[in-house]
N, C-alpha and C positions, 0 to 999 in steps of 0.2 A: 504493499500498501503505500501511495507518497504520502510523504508527509509534507504536507500546506505550509506549514509555521516555517517547514525549512529554507521554502522559494521566497519567503516575503523577504522585503529590507528589514534587517533588526535596528530599530532605532532608539538612540537616547535624546530625551527633552530636555532644554537647558533655560533657565530664565531667571531675569534678576529682576528685583523686585524695589522698587523707589518710592520715596514722598511722591512723584509724579503720578503712579501709576497703580499704589497700593491698593486702591478702591475695585477696582477689574481686573487685578491680576492674579487671584484663584480662577475665576470662571475664565481667563484669558488663555491659563495652563490648558483647562479642563480641552477648552475650545481646540486648543493647540495637538490635543492629544485626538482629539474626532477627526480635524483636518489632515492629522497621520493616518490614520485610519481610512477616509475618505480615498489618499491617494494609495494605498494600497501597501503601507506600511504595517511595522508590529511593534509595538511600544513595548522596550523591554525595561527603561531603567527612568527617572526622572529626576534631574538636578536643578533647586533652586537658590538663591542667594538672596540676602537683603544687604543694600547696599544704597549709602548717600548717590551714589552717582555711580552708572557703567565704569568699568574698565575700560582706558581710552584704548589699550592694544590687544584686549584678550575680551572685552565684555565681563567676563565674570574673575574672579579673584585668582591667586596663582595658586591657594592651597585645594581652592576648590577645582581647580583646572588639575591637580594633581590626584584629588579621589576618581574624578571622570576618567583620566587614563585605566586607572584599575580598575572600573567597574566596566571600560571599553572593552578591556582585555579579558574580563571573565566573564561578560556577556555575550562575547561576539559580537561587539556591535559593526553595524557598515556606517551607521550614518549619523550625524548629530544634528538635530534641528535646534536654531534657539529661537524663542520666543519674539527676541527682539531683533529689530532690524539692525543688519553688521554692515560698517564699511566695508569697505574692498580691502585694506589694509587689515583688520582684525579677520575679516573670513582667511585671508591667507595664515596670517598668524596662529589661528584656531588650527587648521589643519596643519599644520606644520607642529604644533604643540601636542596636537590628540593624534595625528597620524592615521584620520581616517577623513571621509568624504565630511562640508559642514556646510550645512545651510541655513535661511533663517524663513521666518514664518514667511517673508512677501517671496520667499522663492519655492515654497511650500505651496501658497495658495494661487502662483503662478502654474504650476505643476498639475494645479486641480482643473483648472480654466483649460490647460491644453488638453486635458484629458475629457471633458465635457463638451468641448466645442465641436458642434456639427454644422453651420451652415458654413460656407464660404466665406462671409463675413465675421463670423466670430473667431474661425480660426487666424482669418488675417490679424483683426486685434488683438490674439494672444500670443502671437510671434511677435508683433510689435512691441507689444509688454514686455517680453521676454527677452528681446535684444535692447532696448532702452537701460533694462535691468541690470543686463553682461557687459555692457560696451564700457564703463567705468572700472570693472570688475575686472578686466584684460590684464592681470598685471604678475609679473612675479613667474615661478616656474613651479611646477608640483604636482599634489594632488587634485588641488582646485583648476590649473588650466585642463589634466589630463581625461577629465569626465566629461569635457567640451560642452557645457553650457546642461548638462541633466541634472537634475533634481532626480525627488525620488521617482520610482522607473524609468527615470531617462527621458521623460518627457521634454525635455530640451528643443531646440531648433534643430539637431540632427548635426552630424558631423561636418560642419562646413570650418574647418581650421580656426573656430572663433577667438582662439589664441594669440593668434597674428595676423590675422586680417580684417584689421578695423575697417579700411573701404569698403570692404564686400560689405560689414554689417552696416556701415552708415548710408552706404549705395542701395541695401536691401531694406530700409528704414523709408529713405525716402520713394524707395516704389509701392511701398506697403499703403504710405500716406498717400499717393496719389491713386492708389485702389482705392482707399476708403472713402475718398472724397466724391468720387464718382460713384459709391455705394450711398452715401450719407445724403447725394442730390438725389439719387434715386428713390431713398427713404423720406427725405423733403417732399416732392412730389405725389408720392402715397399719403402723408400726412395733409398735404393741402387739399388733396382730394377727399380723405375722411371729412376732413373741417364744413365741406362745400355740398357732403352729403346728406347734412340735416339729420345727423346721427349724434344723439350725446353719448361722451365720451368717459369710459370712467378706468384708473387703473388702478393696480394692485402692486402695495409696495410694502418690503417689511424686510425682517433679517432672514439669515439664508435657514432653508428649514422651518420657516413658523407654518407652511401649508399654503401656500398660493397659488401653487400647481393644482392642489388638492381643492382648492374653492375655485379656481378656474373650471377644472373637471366638471364638478358639482354644478356651476352656474351655467357653460355651455350646453352639456349634454354626455353621455356614454360613447354616442356615437362618434365624437367629436375628441376624446380625450387626450389631454397634453401629458407627456411623461411627467411620472412623480412619482421619487422617491423618500423614504426617509433616511435623507443623506445631503450632505452640504453642497451647495453647488449642484441642484441636481439637474437644472435649466439653465443657459445662459443667454440663449438667441432670444430677443423680445417677440411675443406671440399678440397676436389680435385675431379676438375673435366675435360674432357679433352674438348676442344675448336677446332671448326673449324673454322680459320681466313678465309680463301681464299682457293677455290679448294677443294684439299685434306690437305694440309699443316693444321695439327694438332699440338697445346701445350697444355699442361696444365694449367689449374689454381685453386690456392689454396687461400682461404678465411680464418682467423683467427678472434681471438676474437678482438676485438678494443681496443683502447687504452683510457685512461682517466689522467686526473691532479694526481699526488700523489696515482697511483697504488699501494697498499699495496706489500710491500717486499713479504708477504705470498704467494699471487696470483701469483708472476714474479717467485718466485722457484716452487710452485705446478705445474705449468704451461708449467716450462723451455721445455717440450716436445713437446709440443704444440708448442709454440712461435719459437721453433729453425725451423717448419717447412715454417718461413721466409726466416731463413737461407740458405736454401738448395734449393733457385732458381734463376734463371737467369737474372729477371727482375722483378723490384718491382713497382708495381701501387699504387704511395700514393695519397688516396680518400682525399681530403677537401670537407667539408660544407660550400660552398662561400654562404650559406643563411645564416649563423651562424656568430654574428655580433662581435664574440670572435674567428673567423676562425685560426685568427693570433696565438694568445693563443695554440690553438688546434694542429697548424702546428708545433710551437716549442717543444710542449710536443711528439708529434711521431718523432719527428727531433732527441729528446733528449733519448727516448727509443730505436730507434735505431743505437744511436750510444751505448747505454750499451748494446745490442744485437751483436752489433760487423757487423752490416748492411751497413755500410757506403761503404762499396767497391763494393757493388753491383748498377749496374745501374737503375736510376729513371725515371720514366715517373711522373710527376706532373699533378693531372686532379682536378677541379673543378668541383663537382658537384653540382645537385641543381641552378642550373644558371637563371631557369624558377621561384624562387621564392627569388634572391637574389636581394638586392639594387641595383638599375638603374646605381648610381654611384659606383659599385664594382670594387677592382682594387686587380689585386692578386700578391703575394706579394713573390709567389715562382715563379722562372723562371730557363727554358723556361717551358710552362704550357698549359693544353690542359682547356677553358672551357666550359660545355657542361652541358644538364638535359639528363640525360640515361632515364628518362622515356619517351623520343620523339625518334621515331625511325631515324633522324638525328644524334641525341645525340650517340646512339649504332653507328651509321655508320661511326660516328665521330672519335669515342674512337678505334674501328676497325683499322681505315685509320691512326691515330696517334701510334699504337702498329707496326704497318705496318713499318713505318717511322722511327721509332725506333728500329729495326729489320735489316733494311738496313743500319742501322750505326752502329749496332755491328756484324753482320755477313760479312765473308768472300764471295767473289767470286770465285765462281770455273766455268771451263770448261772442257768434258768428251766427250768423244764417248761411247756410249753403244753397241755393238753389237746387229744385229736383233734377235740373238737367245738367248739374255740375257733381251730384250723387258718386261719379266715379273716381271723385279726389278723397272722397271720405278713407278707404284703405289706406291709402299713402299719407292721411293723416294722422290714423292711428298707429301708425309705424314710428311718428318723430314727436307727438304729444299723448301723453297721458288724458284721453278723453273719459270725460265721467259721468255726462249725458248726452243722449242724443233724441231731442224730441221734434216730432214730426209737426211744421206749421201749415200756414197756408202757400206760403212758395216757395217753402224748402226745408229743411231741418235747423233747428235750431240747436248749438252745440256748446256744453260749455266745456272746458277744461284745461289742463296746464298743461306749458310750454317752457323750455329753456328761452331765457332773454334772447339769447344768441342766436336761437333758430325760428324766431318769432317771423322772420321772412318765408319761413314756410307754410304760414297758415293762409288758406286760401283767400282771394280778394285782396292780401295784404303788398 
């Protein structure tokens, strides 16, 4: 029988707790272990140290380094992953001191994105992020350069003489930039068509593994299922689907990449056009994993990224998901909010009801008379507006309802 444990990369985790990161340090280290598992690594050991500030040469103190060397030998460790972002010099010093491959949280996340990317755009975005990350690290000689950009599972850009050919990398980045600008132009054209289509737009946003894809599936329907797994960064590519909320009233629902603490700036830059999908919606649904003991930290991470992406002016519906496995004493910290389990039919109905109630707050009331000879316009109106009543009058239908202010041009005779 094949021993699967032997086939996995054996990993030692390391982190430095300081006055700046102590509040989120524990949850961050737990998350680092989850990220390692997602990337296919097997966590064998973990070392942490409290310091006033990280060591400028090796991030962690010399005494702790000596302990790590012993643990690496005993545990037959292949890779050390630091929770902190390492400078190029620190990376070289650590690999020389420990004698094994050393990567940081940032490269680990980049590796996972490389594993998850499926679309042409997604693969280009990840490759650009990896190359931008690796370029300043092509210094010195030894273990760091011999691995040619591969992190966990060697998901780097491949064997392209990264250690010597900086010009190749810069040229490749320029070519990727040009390709992504073309994709971004196409994406912008699609956005403009959506905005002119008269459809109200809703976006899902939240921490990775909060359950956004499951919510997407539940609202769209099983026949149009989006990939979902109980893992970090299960989906990367922005996906937009039509959702019928009530009768014929239809909205578009967009799901994008989940967020995480210390999301690498290289990824934010590379995924700019994808993340901007969230900025082009009329309502955001902020999904929170109620079962996660560190959900408050996750909430603050998402709120900070929303601020960075200039999304704070968009109305938000806060949804605490996974209430079926949340602690019995769970208390929401975001208000107002909805608590549910999207796995249940009642949870799906509660969410639809909450969305409709939110739309009642955001929409304007209207009354109009639609002549009988224009009755053919009624089905189209029902798609764009919440039609509350249709009464037959002398000359036509007397219609009352609600519609988004920006879609009032869709009203007949307007």
